[in-house]
C-alpha positions, 0 to 999 in steps of 0.5 A: 345651202352648204352641207353641215358638220352633223350631216356629215356624221349622219351621212357616214352612219347612213352609208353603213345602214345602207348595207342592210337596207336594200329594197328590190323593185318589182312590177310596173313603177307607180307615177311617184314610185321607183323606176323598174328595169328589165330583168337582171337590173342591179339593185340600189338603196336610198337613204334620207339624211336626218333633216338638219334644221327641223323645225325650219322657221320662216326665212331660213333654208335647209337641205334634204339630202339622200344617199344612194348606193352603190356610189356608181349610180347616176340619175336623179333623186326626187323628194316627196311629201307623202301624206297618207299615201298621196305624194307631192313633189317637193323638189329633186337633185342630181346624184353627184360625189359627196363633197365631204366623204370620199366614195359616197354619192348624194343628191340634195334639194334645198327647201326654200326660205318661203316654204309654206308652213306645215308638217311634211313626211319626206320620202326620197325616191331614186329614179334608177338608171341603165344599170341600177333599179330605182329605190326609195327611202323608208319610212318617211321622215317628219319635217316641220316648217314653222316657228321653233319652240322656245324655252323660257327659264326663270331664276329668282334669288335673294338675300334670305334664300339664295334660291329665291323660294322664300323672302322676308317682306321688304326684301328686293329679289333678283329675277333673271329670265333666259331663253334657249332653243327648244328644238332638236340640235342643229348646226345653225345657231338660232337665238330667240329674240323678243321681249320679256314680261315679269308678272307677280300674280298676274300683275306686270312688274317689269320688262327686263332684257333677256338675261338681265336681272330685274329687281323685284321689291316684295314690300307690297306683297302680302305674306304667303305664296305668290307666283312669279311668271316670265313670259317671252313674246317672240318679235319674229316668226323664228321662235314660238312664245313661251313662259315659265313660273316660279313660286315665292313665299313671303314671310314676316320681316325681321330687322337684322341688327345687334347691339354692342356694349357701350364703350364705357359703362362709367364715364366722366363728362367734364370736358377734360379729355378723360373719358368725356363720352361713351359710345353707343354701338351696334351692327346692321345687317340690312339698310336701317336707321337707329334711334337712341333714347336715354332715360334717367334710371332714377326718374324714368324721364327721357333726357336725350335722343340721338339719331344715326342715319340709314345705312348698313354695317356698324354704327356708333354714336357718342353721348356726352352726358348732356340732356336735350338742352345741352346741360350736364345731367345729374350723376347716376345711372342711365338706361339706353334703348336703341331702336333699329328701323329698316327700309320698310318701317319695321323696327326692333328695339335692342336690349337696354344697356346702362351707363353711369355718369360720374361728375368726377374730373381730372385735377392737374398738379405740378410739383418740383422735387427736392433732393431726397435721402435716396438720391445717389451720386457716384461722383465718378464721371463715367458712372454719374447718375442721380435718382429722385423719389416722390410720394404722390398724395394718394393711390387714386387713378391718375391720368398721367405722369409727366417728368421734367429735368433741367441739366447738362452733360458733355458728349456722349449725351446723358439720359433721363427717364422714370423707373419701370416697376413692371421689371424692377422691384421698388426697393432696387435702384438700378438705372441699367434695367429699370429706366424706361422710357427715357429722353436724351439730355442736351449738351447745354442747359435745357429742359427735357421731359418724359410722359410716364405711365401710372401703371408702369412708373409708380408703385403705390404712391411712389414715383422714381426718376433717373438722370444719367450723365454721359461718360465724362460728366455727371448731370449738373443743375438737376431738378425734377418737376412731376405733373400728374392728374388726380380723378376726384 
């Protein structure tokens, strides 16, 4: 067996220690003791290296190494098992130069792979030579042949407690089991090999691979404290079995979800694309489904049930103002209750929200504008522009304003657009700063239109438009058509 890195370090330390560890031999040598020379022999010292692979499992070898000083000594070192004073020979080695440390002489014996299991108390005895008296290492070093200890580590984690100490009923916890060599450090890397069993309160829940997480469902566990145990069973004689435990407390499930306000508290379910539906919304922080129930506030009667499939994150479902039969409900107030149900059946009803159904709808009107007293025409081709004013029938909420004009300009092309009352007071006509947005006239006769805003392009019930000619001609044959919607 080759010398290892740690033995080199221990060997160097042993040489220094040898300076102060000298045994003198006297009297007749015992059968298993140091050799005694005639008077005047030079003393020697023997030191046993720490045994690298200790415990040594079956199937592996390790070296017993002794240092003898001075380094000019020759002869043999015998390694004994000293059991309460009775010594049994383990093996021997001939002194020779150390392959790694200059000026050091050692002898070694390789403990075979099939060495009988047990505990040995190793003594190294130098037999001496013609110059040096024998010596032995002391005290004995304890050396074990048998499985190395394994250490099982268990880690539990979950969504409600990263350490896994607490979980809501229904959570799925992650259990990871790892193993390490529990013996002293060694230059020979050994990895535990075998099987893992994970038990909860003595009941097997799975057999994950070493280092791989096991998903542990808590839905079937009662509330309170439970013991999670990981058991390692070695598949060979290299390591001993071991186990580790962790406690987990199961608490009541809390459905984790919040509701949001409806997208519209008042909507108009007539299908004219104007606020026809309202969205009922919320956020799920765990896997859950949602049931939406809509009740008449006047009668308390359930008029519609909507469902959202199981999932996580945001949800949104729209109500179109119709009952289960598909008929439009009566105008009025309706109460909305949203119930969230998680994967194990626990439910949470969110606070009731109210929405109003209105049977108003958008009515579309189209009006062709006539020349008004406010119309102006400079009569100068470079500044040719005209303006129209139209008074709407009421200041109600309008869905849109669409303006159209029929005209012609030469190059460069003229412009057409509504007055922007956000920037220009209603008493001012000034197309330079007041016209927005705008569209470009064609150089031949043709229709152009611009969609205006009910907030930007009107003042009360007044709407203004501009037509601006190119640099060389005024707008010709102009007429303006206003299309608008009224909610009533």
